[in-house]
N, C-alpha and C positions, 0 to 999 in steps of 0.2 A: 255501710248502711246502719248496722246495729251496733251500738256502743255497749261496753261492759256495763254491769249493774253498778259497780262501784263508781263509775263515772257519770251515770245517767240517772240514778235513782234520786228520789226526792229526799229533802233533808229531814232527819228524824225529828228535828225540833219543830217541823211544820212551817219553816221559813219559806216564803214564796219565791218563785223564780222572778226574773225581771219582767215587769209588766203585769204581774198577777196581784190580785187582792191578798192582804195578809191572811193568814190562817192561824186558828188558835193552837197554841203549843199543847202538847200532851202532858197530862198530870204525871207525877212521880209514880203512883201505883201502876198507871197505864204503861209508863216507860219499863217498869220492872217486868210487867206481864209480856210486854212485846219482846224484851231481851230474852226471857225465859222461853217464849214460843219459838223464836228464831233459833236459839241455842238447841232446843229440842229437834227442830227441823234438821239442823246441821248433824246432830248426833244420829238421827234415824237415817239420814242420807249417807253418813259414813257407814252405818251398819249394812245398809243395802249394797253399798259398793264392796265392802269386805266379803259379804256373803256371795255376792256375784263372782268375785275373784276365786273364792274357795270352791264354789260349784263349778266354775269353768276348768279348774284343774283336775276335776273328777271326783271330788269328795261329795258323795251323797246329793247329786244335783236335783233329783226328784223331790228331795226334802228341803234343801236350802233355797231352791228357786221360789216356792210359794213364801217361804219365810222372808226372803229378800223383797218379795212383792209386798208383803205386810209392812216391812220397814219402810219401803219407798212410799207407800200410801200414808203411813203415819207421818212421814216427813212432809208430804204435800199437805196433809190436814193441819199439822202444826204451823206450817208456813202461812197457810191461808188464813187461819185464825189470828195469828199475830198481825198480819198485814190488814186484815179486816178491822182490827181494833185501832190501828194507826190511822187508817183512812176515815174511820167513824169519828176519831178525835180530831183530825185535821179538817174534816168537812170537805175534802177534796173530791171524793167519789162516793157513790151510793153502794149499798150491799151487793148489787148486781155484778160489780166488777170483780169480786172474789168467789162468785158462785162456782165457777169452773174449777177453782183450786180446791175448795173445801169439799164439794160434792164429789169431785174426781177422786180425792183422797179416800173418801168413804167407800166409793165403788171399787177402788183398787183393793182395799183391805178386805172387803167382802168377797170379791172374786178370788183373791189369793187364798182366803180361808177355805173356800169351797174347793179349790184346786188342792189344798193341802190334805183335805179329808178324802181325797180321791174321786171327785166328781168331774170327769172329763178334763183332766189336767191339760191336755194338748190343745184344748179350745179355750178353757177359762183363763189359763195363765197368759197366752198371747192376747186375749181380750183385755186383761188387766194391763198389759204393756201398752196396748193401743190406747186405752182410756188415760193412762198415765201420760203418755206422749201428747195426746190431744189436749189434756188439761194444761200441761205446761206451755204448749204452743198457743193456746188461747190466752193464757195468763201473760204471755210475753207482750200482748198488746195493751193489757191494763197496767203491767208492771214492766216498762221498757227495759230491755236488757238482752244482749246477745246470748248469754248463757241459757236463758230459758228458751229462747227461740230455736237454738241449735240443738239442745238436749231434747226438746219437745219434738222437733222434726225427726230426730234420730229415732226416738221412741216409736213415733208413728210408723216410720219405715220398717223398723225391726218387727214391730207388732203385726203389720200386714203380712210380712214375709213369713213369720212364724205361723200366722193363721192359715196360710195356704199350704203349710206342711214342710217348709224348707228349715230343717234342723231346729224345730221349735224350742227345745230346752236350751240349746246353745245360744240362740238369738235372744231368748227371754233373759237369760243370765247376763249376756252382754249389754242388753238395754237397761237392766237394773244397775249394773256397774256404771254405765254412762250417766244415767239419770241421777243415781246416788251421788256421784262425784259433782254433778251440776248443782244439786240441792245443797250439798255440803259447802261449796264455795259461795253460793248465793246467800244462804242463811247465815253463814259465818261473817260475811260482809255486813249484813243488816245488823246482827247482834253486836259486832264490833263498832258500827257507827252509832247505834243507840247508847252503847256503854260509854262512848267517848262524849256524846252529847250530854249525857247524864252527870259526867264528872265535872 
């Protein structure tokens, strides 16, 4: 039902699919900004995944968990900003389609920072995971792709389980690992496609 992003995403050049009206191509500065934003998203996604792994093996999980959340939120924010620029350049969608990604990224960063300074970590960090998963799940309808759908759904389930008290730190770290890998693959694919289109 859901195809991979690399198979289903729209062309970085703004080229239309069959039966659609032509869309304007992105300018070179916009191309560079989109590549930079997608690369930043992939970098932060990798950071979230690595921190999730290190925390899961027992190295300072209470400290690395919120840091992983901040990294995942930054990845989501960078991705949303990069894609918002492309969609605004191509004229395909309005700003409302990327609201869940950018605002979700900001919310995850804020919740993770509050958890890091010790404010109800067992509530705020699972909430950050739930927001992260929900943002990706909603974004999967604006940006079709199986990666976002599956990682978003996984984040939502793990966030709910963590909120009800079922091994909250372990589930949060597992969620950041899963979502971080998803963002790494998704944003790497986008950055690669734009770099190829620019060459």
